N, C-alpha and C positions, 0 to 999 in steps of 0.2 A: 270353523266358519259356517258350516251348514248344520242346522239342528232340526230335529223333528218337532212338530208343533202339536201342542195339546189344545183342546177346545178351551180349557180354562185360561190359557195364555192369551186369548183374543183381547180381553179387556186391557191387559198390561201392554200388549203390542199397540193397541189403539192409543193408549195414553201417551206413548212415546212418539206418535206420529205428528208431524207439524203440517198443518193445512195451510195452503197458500190462499190468501184472500182473492176472490175473483168478483168481477162485476156480474151481478145477477142478470139473467136474461129477461126478467120482469121485475118491476119495482115493488116487490113484495118480500117481506121477511119470512124466514122459515116458520112453519106452523108450530104452535106450542104443543106440549104434550109429547107422547111417545110415538115415534115412527118405528114400526116393526119391519125388519128385513130378515128373511129366513133363507137358508140354503135349501133349495128344492131338489136339484139333481147335480151330480158331479160326474164327469167322464174324462178319461184321458190319462196317459202315463205320466203327465206332468203334475197331477194332483191325485195321488192315491187316496182311497177312502180313509176318512178320519183326519186328513191333514188340512181341511179347509174350514175357516171360521169367518164370520162377519160381525162387525161392530159399527154402530151408528154414533156419530159425534153427538155430544150433549146438546148442541144447538141445532141439530138436524140439518146442518149445512153440508155434510159430507158423510161418507162411510168408507170403511176399509174392508178389503178381503185379504185375509192372511193365509198363506200356504206354508207347507214345509219347504225344504230346500228344493230348488228347481235348477237343474244343470244339464245341458246337452254337451256331449263331448265325443271326440274321436282320438285315437292314438293309444298310447300306453295305458293299460288298465281299463280300457273301454270295451264294451260289447257293441255289436252292430246296432242294437236297438237304442243305444245311448245317444245316437246322433240326432234324434228328434224327440223333443219333449213337448207335448201339447196338452191343453186342458180346455174343457167347456163347462161352464157353470151357469146354472139357471137359478135366479133368485126370485122369491116371492116378496113383493113390496106391498105394504099395507099403509098407505098414507092416512092421516087423520081425516075424518069425514069433512067433505067440502073442499079438499085440496087435491091438486095433482102436481106432478113433478116432472123434471127433465134432467138429463145428464148435462152438466155445464162444464165438464172437463175431467180429465183423468191423467194420472202421473204414473210412470213406469221407470224402473231403474234396475241396474245390474252391473255385471262385469264381463268383459270380453278379453280373452287371451287366445290369439291365433298365431300359429307358426307360419312361416313363409310358405305361401302356396295354398293355405287353407282359407276358407271363407265362412261367414256366419250370417244368419238372418233372424230378425225378430219380427213377428207379425202379431198385432193385437187388434181386437175388435170388441165393441160393446154397443148395445142398443136396447132401447126400451121396446117392449112388445108393441107391435103395430107401427113401428118406425123403421126406415131402411138401415141396414148395417153400413158402417163406414170404417172399413179396416185401415189400419196404419202399419207401415213397414219401415224397418231400418236395416241396412245391410252393412257388413264389415268385411274387409279384406286384409289378410295377414301379410307381413307381420304387424301385429298390434296388440297392445296390452294396456287397457284403460277401463275406467268406469264409464257407463253410458246412461243416458236418460232420454226419455221420450214422453213428451207432454203435448196436450192439445185439447181444444174445445171444439165441439161440432158447430158448423155454421151452415144453415141456421140451427138454433136450438129448437128441438121438437118436443112438445109435452105429451105425456101419456094420456090416453082417453080417460076421462073422469069415471072412476069406478071404485069399488071397495078395495080391490087389490089388483096389482098388475105384475107382470113378469119382467125381469131385467136379465138380459143375456150377455155374457162376456166370454171371451176366449182368448187364448194366446198360444203361440207356437215358437219354440226356439229350435233352430236347425243349424248344425255345423257340418260342413263338407270338407273332407280331407284334401280334396284337390290334388295338387302335386307335392304336398307336404310329406315328410318322412314319418309315417305313423309308427315306425319301429323304434324311433328315438325321441319323439315329441308327443305332447298332448295338447290339443286345442279345445277350448271350452267356451261356453256362453251361459251366463247365469241370469236369473231373475231374482232380485233380492231388494231389500230396503237400502236406503242410502247409507245406513250405518253398518251394512254388511251382515245383517241378520236375515232371518227367513223372508221369503218373498212377501211383500206387503203392497198391495195396489190401492191407491187412493182415488176415490170418485167424488167429485163435487156435484152438488145438487142445486137446481133452481126450483123455486116453488111459485105457484099462483093458485088463486081460488077458482073453483069450478063455477061455471055460470049458475046463477040463482042461489048461491050459498052465501 
């Protein structure tokens, strides 16, 4: 179910991703040509070095961040450090000259399995440099065993300042608390993964507009 990611697999992972059409925040089509997005820094136990890759959609309307397996767990077969898996990623975004962008939505998915008495929490945040963070959270209480999804668009949509390049910051945290569950006989876990059960794949939708004077 959980596999290590190679950088070469990013393109294949991207091709398998379905992007949900969204109303653009401005009545402008994505820019033609290449939009370059690069991984600048990666930190956290949820995304070890070498497991993060980024791919931009051919129409520049979205991009994906792909990770290796991300699972927080407590109970049988778990170490104390396994209860929390977090990650912070900083991207360098290079829009075509004369354009700026905004985050127009993001999609997250995974699986949760909690024994009676256990609880879990997913926290995600993403923001363009120079705009305020807007964290989102979802909580779970055991017993539960199901797939989960978390989607949303910022309101209002805020565009990055016009410049040659801008930073995009994203983070997530998965936390599982044993609570009153019997950790000697049960395992409770929370994962971040794509809807088809493969490695974690976060989808970010973009809105575009021309910079003044362009």
